[in-house]
C-alpha positions in Angstrom: 141.7 42.4 65.8 142.3 45.6 65.1 139.1 46.3 63.0 137.0 45.3 66.2 139.2 47.5 68.6 138.4 50.2 66.1 135.0 49.5 66.0 134.7 49.5 70.2 136.7 52.5 70.0 134.0 54.2 67.7 131.2 53.3 70.1 132.4 54.1 72.9 133.7 57.8 71.1 129.8 58.2 70.3 128.3 57.3 73.6 130.5 59.7 75.0 129.0 62.6 72.5 125.8 61.9 73.4 126.4 61.7 77.1 128.1 65.2 76.8 125.9 67.2 74.6 122.9 68.0 77.2 125.4 68.5 79.8 126.6 71.3 77.5 123.6 73.1 77.5 122.7 73.4 81.2 126.6 73.9 81.8 126.0 77.0 79.4 123.4 78.6 81.2 124.8 78.2 84.7 128.1 79.3 83.7 126.2 82.8 82.0 124.4 83.0 85.5 127.3 83.2 87.4 129.2 85.7 84.9 126.2 87.8 85.4 126.5 88.1 88.9 130.1 88.4 89.3 130.0 91.5 86.8 127.6 93.0 88.9 129.6 92.8 91.9 132.3 94.3 89.7 130.0 97.1 89.2 130.0 96.2 85.5 127.1 96.6 83.4 125.7 94.2 80.3 125.4 96.1 77.1 122.0 94.0 76.6 120.6 95.1 80.2 118.9 98.4 78.4 116.5 99.4 81.4 119.4 99.1 84.0 121.6 100.9 81.9 119.3 103.6 81.6 119.1 103.8 85.2 122.9 103.7 85.8 123.2 106.5 83.2 120.4 108.8 84.5 121.6 108.2 88.4 125.7 108.8 87.5 125.2 111.3 84.3 121.8 112.5 83.5 120.6 113.6 87.1 122.5 116.5 87.0 121.4 117.3 83.5 117.7 118.9 85.3 117.9 122.4 85.9 116.8 123.2 89.7 114.9 126.2 89.9 116.3 129.1 91.8 113.5 128.6 94.9 114.4 124.8 94.8 118.3 125.0 95.3 117.0 125.5 98.9 115.3 122.2 99.5 117.6 120.0 97.2 119.1 118.0 100.3 115.7 117.5 101.2 113.8 116.7 98.5 116.3 114.7 96.3 117.0 111.9 98.8 113.4 111.5 99.7 112.6 110.8 96.1 114.9 109.8 93.7 117.1 107.8 96.4 114.5 105.3 97.0 114.4 103.7 93.7 118.1 103.4 93.3 117.9 100.6 96.4 115.7 98.4 93.9 118.2 98.4 91.1 119.7 94.4 92.2 116.2 93.5 90.8 117.1 94.7 87.2 117.9 91.0 85.9 114.7 90.7 85.7 114.3 92.9 82.7 116.9 91.2 80.9 116.9 87.9 78.7 119.3 85.2 78.8 121.3 84.2 76.2 119.4 81.1 74.3 121.2 78.0 75.2 123.1 76.2 72.1 120.8 72.5 71.0 122.7 69.5 71.6 122.4 69.0 67.5 124.4 72.1 67.1 128.1 71.6 65.5 129.6 73.8 67.8 128.9 71.3 70.8 131.4 68.8 69.9 134.4 71.6 69.4 133.3 73.0 72.6 132.7 69.7 74.4 136.7 69.3 75.6 136.9 72.7 77.3 133.3 72.4 78.9 134.6 69.1 80.0 137.8 70.5 81.5 136.1 73.6 83.3 133.8 70.9 85.3 135.9 68.2 86.1 135.3 65.6 83.8 132.2 66.9 82.8 130.8 64.1 80.6 131.7 61.5 83.0 130.3 63.0 86.7 127.0 63.6 84.9 123.6 62.5 87.0 119.8 61.5 86.1 119.2 64.7 88.7 120.8 67.7 86.5 117.8 67.9 84.2 115.2 68.7 87.2 117.1 72.0 88.2 116.8 74.0 84.7 118.8 77.3 84.9 115.6 79.5 83.6 113.7 78.4 86.3 116.4 79.6 88.7 116.7 82.8 87.7 113.4 83.7 87.2 112.4 82.4 90.9 116.0 84.5 92.2 114.7 87.6 90.5 111.1 88.5 90.8 109.5 86.2 93.4 106.7 88.6 94.4 106.4 90.8 91.4 107.6 93.9 93.8 110.1 94.6 91.7 108.5 95.1 88.8 106.0 97.8 90.2 109.2 99.5 91.9 110.8 99.8 88.2 107.5 101.7 87.0 108.2 104.1 90.0 111.9 104.2 88.3 110.4 104.9 84.9 108.4 107.9 86.6 111.3 109.2 88.3 113.7 109.4 85.4 111.6 110.9 83.3 111.3 113.7 85.5 115.0 113.9 85.5 115.2 113.8 81.9 113.1 117.0 82.2 110.1 115.3 80.2 107.3 116.2 83.0 104.3 115.4 81.2 105.5 111.7 80.9 106.6 111.9 84.3 103.3 112.9 85.5 101.2 110.5 83.6 103.6 107.3 84.8 102.9 108.6 88.4 99.0 108.6 87.8 99.3 105.3 86.7 100.7 104.1 89.6 98.3 106.1 91.9 95.6 104.4 89.6 96.8 101.1 91.0 94.9 100.2 94.1 97.6 97.3 94.2 100.5 99.6 94.3 99.2 101.4 97.7 102.4 101.3 99.0 104.0 103.1 96.2 101.6 105.8 96.3 103.0 108.5 98.5 106.3 108.3 96.4 104.1 108.2 93.1 102.0 111.5 94.1 105.4 113.3 95.2 106.3 112.7 91.9 103.1 114.1 90.2 103.2 116.7 92.7 106.7 118.2 91.5 105.9 117.7 87.8 103.2 119.7 87.7 105.4 122.4 89.2 108.0 122.1 86.7 105.3 122.4 83.9 103.9 125.5 85.4 100.3 124.1 86.8 100.8 126.0 90.3 96.9 125.6 91.4 97.3 121.4 90.4 100.3 121.1 92.2 99.1 122.5 95.3 96.1 120.4 94.9 98.6 117.0 95.1 100.8 118.4 97.8 97.9 119.2 100.2 97.1 115.6 99.7 100.3 114.3 100.8 100.4 116.9 104.0 97.0 115.2 104.5 98.7 112.1 105.5 100.2 113.5 108.7 103.9 114.2 109.7 105.0 110.9 110.2 104.7 110.2 106.4 107.9 110.4 104.0 107.6 113.3 102.0 105.4 115.6 105.0 108.4 117.9 105.2 109.7 118.6 102.0 106.2 119.2 100.7 105.8 121.6 103.3 108.7 123.7 102.0 107.0 123.4 98.2 104.2 125.3 99.6 106.7 128.4 99.8 107.7 127.9 96.4 104.1 128.0 95.0 103.5 131.1 96.5 105.9 132.5 95.1 104.7 131.7 91.7 101.1 132.2 92.4 100.1 136.1 91.8 98.5 136.1 95.5 99.9 134.3 98.3 96.9 133.7 100.3 95.6 130.5 98.3 98.2 128.5 100.6 97.5 130.4 103.5 94.7 128.1 105.2 96.8 125.2 104.0 99.5 126.8 105.9 97.6 127.4 109.0 96.0 123.7 109.0 100.3 122.7 110.1 101.0 126.0 112.2 102.2 123.2 114.9 104.8 121.6 112.9 108.3 122.5 112.9 109.2 124.2 110.0 113.4 124.0 108.8 114.8 126.9 109.7 115.5 128.4 106.2 111.6 129.0 106.0 110.6 129.2 109.7 110.4 133.3 109.1 108.6 133.2 105.8 105.9 130.7 107.6 105.4 133.1 110.6 104.8 136.0 108.1 102.5 134.2 106.0 101.1 133.0 109.2 100.5 136.4 110.3 98.8 137.1 107.0 96.8 134.6 107.3 95.5 135.7 111.2 95.4 139.1 110.0 93.4 138.8 106.9 90.7 136.2 109.5 90.4 138.9 111.3 89.2 141.3 109.4 86.6 139.1 108.3 85.7 138.6 111.8 85.1 142.2 111.8 82.8 142.4 108.8 80.5 139.8 110.6 80.5 141.5 113.8 82.3 139.3 116.0 85.1 141.6 117.6 86.2 139.5 120.6 87.4 136.6 117.9 88.8 139.1 115.8 91.3 140.2 118.6 92.5 137.3 119.2 93.6 136.9 115.1 95.3 140.6 115.6 97.0 139.8 118.8 98.4 136.7 117.0 99.9 138.8 114.1 101.6 140.7 116.8 102.8 138.1 118.4 104.0 136.1 115.1 105.7 139.7 114.1 107.5 139.9 116.6 108.9 136.4 116.6 110.7 137.5 113.3 114.4 138.8 113.5 114.5 142.4 112.8 117.3 141.5 110.2 115.2 139.0 108.0 113.9 139.9 104.6 110.5 139.2 105.6 110.5 141.4 108.8 109.2 144.7 107.2 106.5 142.7 105.9 105.4 141.7 109.4 105.8 144.7 110.8 103.5 146.4 108.4 101.0 144.0 109.3 101.6 144.9 113.1 101.0 148.2 112.2 97.5 148.0 110.9 96.7 145.5 113.8 97.6 148.6 116.1 95.5 150.9 113.8 92.6 149.0 114.4 92.3 148.2 117.9 93.1 152.1 118.7 90.7 152.7 116.0 88.1 150.4 117.9 88.8 151.5 121.4 85.8 153.0 123.0 87.5 155.9 123.9 90.5 156.6 121.0 91.5 159.6 122.9 92.3 157.2 126.1 95.6 156.0 127.5 95.1 152.5 125.4 93.6 154.5 122.3 97.1 157.0 121.9 99.3 154.1 122.9 98.0 151.8 119.8 97.9 155.0 117.7 101.6 155.5 118.4 102.7 151.7 118.2 101.0 151.9 114.9 103.2 154.7 113.9 106.1 153.8 115.1 105.6 150.3 113.0 104.9 152.0 109.9 108.1 154.6 110.4 110.3 151.1 111.1 108.6 149.6 107.7 109.7 152.9 106.2 112.9 152.9 107.3 113.8 148.9 106.4 112.6 149.9 102.7 114.9 152.4 101.9 116.5 152.0 98.0 119.6 150.3 98.9 122.6 148.6 96.4 122.7 145.3 96.1 118.9 144.4 96.6 117.6 142.4 93.5 115.2 143.9 91.1 112.3 141.9 92.5 113.0 142.6 96.4 113.2 146.3 95.1 110.1 146.1 93.6 108.2 144.8 96.4 110.3 147.2 99.1 108.9 150.3 97.1 105.3 148.7 97.0 105.3 148.1 100.9 106.9 151.5 101.5 104.1 153.4 99.4 101.4 151.9 101.8 103.5 152.5 105.0 103.0 156.0 103.7 99.5 155.9 103.0 98.8 154.3 106.5 100.8 157.1 108.3 99.1 159.7 106.5 95.5 158.0 107.6 96.6 157.5 111.1 97.6 161.1 111.3 94.4 162.3 109.6 92.5 160.4 111.9 94.0 162.3 114.7 93.1 165.3 113.4 96.7 166.1 112.2 96.2 167.4 108.5 99.9 168.8 107.5 101.7 165.8 109.2 99.0 163.6 106.5 100.0 166.1 104.0 103.5 165.8 104.5 103.2 161.9 104.2 101.0 161.8 101.1 102.6 164.0 99.1 105.6 160.8 99.8 103.9 159.0 97.3 105.5 159.1 93.9 103.9 160.1 91.1 102.1 157.1 88.9 102.7 154.9 91.3 99.2 152.3 92.4 98.4 154.8 95.4 99.2 158.0 93.5 95.5 158.5 93.1 94.2 157.8 96.4 96.7 159.8 98.1 95.2 163.0 95.8 92.3 162.5 96.6 93.1 162.0 100.6 95.4 165.2 100.2 92.1 166.9 98.9 90.3 166.4 102.5 93.4 167.3 104.4 93.9 170.8 102.1 90.3 171.5 102.8 90.7 170.9 106.5 93.3 173.4 106.8 91.7 175.7 104.1 94.1 175.2 101.1 90.9 175.5 98.7 93.0 175.9 95.5 95.2 172.8 96.1 92.0 170.6 96.9 90.4 171.4 94.2 93.7 171.1 92.2 93.8 167.4 92.8 90.0 167.0 92.2 90.6 168.0 88.8 93.5 165.3 88.3 91.1 162.6 89.5 87.8 164.3 86.9 90.3 164.1 84.2 89.4 161.3 80.9 92.3 159.5 82.0 90.4 158.3 85.3 87.1 158.5 84.0 86.3 154.6 85.2 87.9 155.0 88.8 85.3 155.4 91.6 85.6 158.3 94.0 82.1 159.3 94.3 83.4 161.6 97.7 85.0 163.8 95.4 82.1 165.5 94.0 80.8 165.8 97.4 84.0 167.7 98.5 83.7 169.9 95.4 80.3 170.9 96.4 81.5 171.7 99.8 84.1 173.8 98.8 82.0 176.0 96.5 79.4 176.0 99.3 82.2 177.8 101.8 83.1 179.9 99.4 79.4 181.4 98.6 79.3 179.6 95.2 76.1 178.2 95.8 74.6 177.9 92.2 78.0 176.2 91.4 77.4 173.8 94.8 73.9 173.1 93.3 75.3 172.1 89.8 77.8 169.8 91.4 75.4 168.2 93.5 72.5 167.2 90.8 76.0 165.9 88.9 76.7 163.6 91.6 73.0 162.4 92.0 72.8 161.9 87.7 76.0 159.5 88.3 75.7 157.9 91.5 71.9 157.3 92.0 71.8 154.8 89.7 74.4 152.9 91.0 72.8 153.0 94.7 69.6 151.7 93.2 71.7 148.8 91.7 74.1 148.1 94.4 70.5 147.7 96.7 68.8 145.3 94.5 71.4 143.4 94.4 72.0 143.2 98.3 68.8 142.8 99.0 68.5 139.4 96.7 70.2 137.5 99.4 71.9 135.4 96.6 74.6 132.9 97.1 78.2 134.0 97.6 78.9 132.6 94.6 76.2 134.5 92.6 77.2 137.9 93.9 81.0 136.9 92.1 79.2 135.8 89.1 77.5 139.4 88.4 81.3 140.5 88.6 82.7 138.1 86.5 80.1 138.6 83.8 81.4 142.2 83.8 85.3 141.2 83.5 84.1 139.0 80.8 82.5 141.7 78.7 85.5 144.3 79.5 87.9 141.7 78.1 86.3 140.7 75.1 85.2 144.0 74.0 81.6 143.6 74.3 79.1 146.2 73.6 77.7 147.4 77.3 74.3 148.7 78.3 73.5 151.4 80.7 73.0 148.7 83.6 76.3 147.2 82.3 78.0 150.6 82.7 76.5 151.0 86.3 77.7 147.2 87.1 81.1 147.9 86.1 81.6 150.9 88.3 80.6 148.3 91.3 83.0 146.0 90.1 85.5 148.6 89.7 83.7 149.8 93.8 84.0 146.0 94.5 88.1 145.2 93.9 89.0 148.5 95.5 88.8 145.9 98.6 92.7 144.3 98.3 91.5 140.9 99.6 88.6 140.5 97.1 91.2 141.8 94.7 93.8 139.3 95.0 90.9 136.4 95.5 89.6 137.5 92.1 93.0 137.5 90.9 93.7 134.0 92.0 90.5 133.0 90.3 91.7 134.5 87.0 95.0 132.5 87.2 93.2 129.3 87.9 90.8 129.6 85.1 93.9 130.3 83.2 95.7 127.4 83.9 92.6 125.3 83.3 92.8 126.8 79.5 96.0 126.1 79.3 95.2 122.3 79.0 94.0 122.7 75.7 97.5 123.9 74.4 99.2 120.4 75.9 100.3 117.5 73.8 97.2 115.3 72.9 98.6 112.3 74.9 98.7 114.9 78.1 95.4 116.6 76.9 93.3 113.5 76.5 94.8 111.2 79.5 92.8 110.2 82.7 95.4 112.3 84.7 94.1 115.9 82.8 90.7 114.7 83.5 91.3 114.6 87.1 93.4 117.6 87.1 90.7 119.3 85.5 88.2 117.9 88.1 90.3 119.2 90.8 90.6 122.7 89.3 86.9 123.0 89.2 87.0 122.2 92.9 89.3 124.7 93.8 87.6 127.3 91.4 84.3 126.8 93.3 86.2 127.3 96.8 88.0 130.5 95.7 84.5 131.7 94.0 82.7 131.3 97.4 85.2 132.9 99.5 85.3 135.8 96.8 81.5 135.9 96.6 81.4 136.4 100.5 83.6 139.2 100.5 82.2 141.0 97.6 78.8 140.7 98.9 80.4 142.4 102.7 82.0 144.9 100.2 79.2 145.9 98.5 77.2 145.9 101.4 79.7 148.3 103.3 79.5 150.6 99.9 76.0 150.7 99.9 76.1 152.4 103.4 78.8 154.5 102.6 77.0 155.9 99.3 73.5 155.8 101.6 75.7 158.8 103.5 77.2 160.4 100.7 73.7 160.6 99.0 72.0 162.1 102.3 75.4 164.5 102.6 74.6 165.7 99.4 70.7 166.4 100.1 71.7 168.1 103.2 74.0 170.4 101.5 71.8 171.1 98.5 69.5 172.0 101.4 71.7 174.7 103.3 72.7 175.9 99.8 69.3 176.8 99.0 68.4 178.4 102.1 71.9 180.3 101.6 70.5 181.3 98.5 67.3 182.2 99.6 68.7 184.7 102.3 70.6 185.8 100.2 67.7 186.8 97.5 65.8 188.1 100.5 68.6 190.7 101.9 69.5 191.6 98.0 65.6 192.5 97.9 65.5 194.3 101.1 68.5 196.6 99.8 66.8 197.1 96.8 69.2 194.7 94.6 72.4 196.5 96.1 73.5 193.5 98.4 76.0 191.4 97.1 77.7 188.4 99.0 80.5 187.3 96.6 83.3 189.4 95.4 86.4 189.1 92.7 89.3 187.6 95.0 92.5 189.5 94.1 95.2 187.2 92.5 98.4 186.8 90.7 99.8 184.8 87.5 103.1 184.9 88.7 104.7 182.2 89.1 108.6 181.1 90.1 111.4 181.2 87.5 111.5 177.1 87.1 107.6 177.2 86.4 105.4 178.4 83.2 102.1 180.1 83.7 99.7 178.4 81.4 95.4 178.9 81.4 93.7 176.0 81.5 91.1 175.7 78.7 89.4 172.6 79.7 92.5 170.2 78.1 94.7 167.6 79.8 97.8 166.5 79.5 99.6 163.4 81.3 102.7 165.4 82.2 100.5 168.2 84.1 98.1 165.1 85.9 98.9 166.1 89.6 100.4 169.2 89.2 96.6 171.7 89.0 95.7 174.2 91.3 92.5 175.6 91.1 92.1 179.5 91.7 88.9 180.9 93.2 88.7 184.2 91.6 85.4 185.3 93.5 84.1 184.3 97.0 82.6 185.3 99.6 82.5 189.0 100.5 84.0 188.9 103.7 87.2 186.8 102.7 90.4 187.8 101.3 92.5 185.8 99.1 94.9 188.6 97.5 98.6 187.8 96.6 98.0 184.3 95.8 100.6 182.9 93.5 98.8 180.6 91.3 99.7 178.9 88.1 96.5 179.9 86.1 93.1 181.9 86.5 90.9 179.0 87.2 93.0 175.9 87.1 96.6 174.7 86.0 
């Protein structure tokens, strides 16, 4: 009896073990999921969830690690929430990337040891099981709850690109964002992915490529998520590129949009610059009515910038140039309207000079910009006074340009004409000596020889005047012929620039140049005297440098689909810039061809007058039996002030003497007397 009871007891125990084993496995999975959910509510992260851990660390700790350039600090409040906060919303989907711990098999030895605790926790686990339990397995519930439609995994791909950007891995971030853009199924994430791509390219120093991506974002319209912040990034790019005009067209497209307050005045200045360049181009193609509207817009935008704003002096300078243009184009320049425009130009330039005085507290970059702008204002004041026949005022302002600065040579040349007008021939010729020195042999000042010939003609030095004119024809007649041949070809705009680019390439590579190349080099220097063309040329060279920089990137980036796409985009930008530069180059060459024709014609007239005067002198000399003279030696003195040293010029040039030469006419017309002249040399100093 006892024996049979023991057997029954063993059978019941075995049956209980058989029933409880599968129930434990299901209960284990269910408990594991519940624990994970509770941990997420408490804000903790399981150590096995690698991607979730990385995301939290990036948001909590590494997000402050990424350095922000100074120009981006101003837009940090708008840039960061727009791109980086959106992926954070998707963090509840993180369990999709984790793998639940495998459930123990029913035959595992620990199962029997764990049975009592499992059973107690479920309230009679082994006795209350039903046949329906195995149908709803835990793995199926876990999969359906986390990844129903696949959007979570896509959002995590964007998270990866964002985190790579925050960790300063810009090449990888750019490639990850580009992969998202290449997937048509992820169209809903394309805007955010392109924003990450554009920012990554900017941080990589690929500013033209970045501009292309931001332009695509702006093309989506003001209702899109990143429209306003993309507008701000245009200003960052304009400060990094050599030529701010590369973004002027993009800014003009969105002129009707409301810019953030902190960038509003910069936007107004850039838009004024756009209208000024446009107005000049319209003048060149013979559309003065449309040009008038552009210059009026320049004035309106300039007046909308507060006086204490850093961009006010630059805008004021554009306003002064516009007023000068309007005054000089007035049919009657001496009319009330013409004088009013000229006076407005003068006052605008004086205001620029007052605002750009060297002052403590300015940054080195701002001081450099102010110095350059101040110099341009002095030059414009001089030109305005020269045009109004106020030559001594012109000389005063030209003398304000510091020696060795960008506008210094131009100021010396223009001062030569002003000195000639007031009869200061020695100073005019002294300036021309500096311009003809070997240090500036490649500079383009054809009119200097004409002025020199005129001065010798005015002083009855006919033979020297003829020799100077012969030198002028020998130097610049081939340039004229080559210019005329180029203009008559009627090539496409890009081809005109290609001619100049070929000369630049030979100069850069140090290749030997033939006589034609030397002439074309002079034409290149002539064309680049146009500031807008020069800046556009700088942009093309900068863009080509960005294209060449792909070769220095890591192989994974260099040979990626993104690199191919970016290179294609840069080629499109380059083609557009070359077309723009070609149009400006053609216009400049046509203008200079007309000017050179006029100079050659003036040279011929001076040569004719010189020959006529020389003939008359010879005839008078024959009539008088060889005793008539029209030239006499002038009285002069080599005495100089105590702080100067007399040093006779013997053909040598020293850098520290450039700009200080003063030529002495030792002989000239017999009716003139230039006695008691204090000079620095007998012929030049």
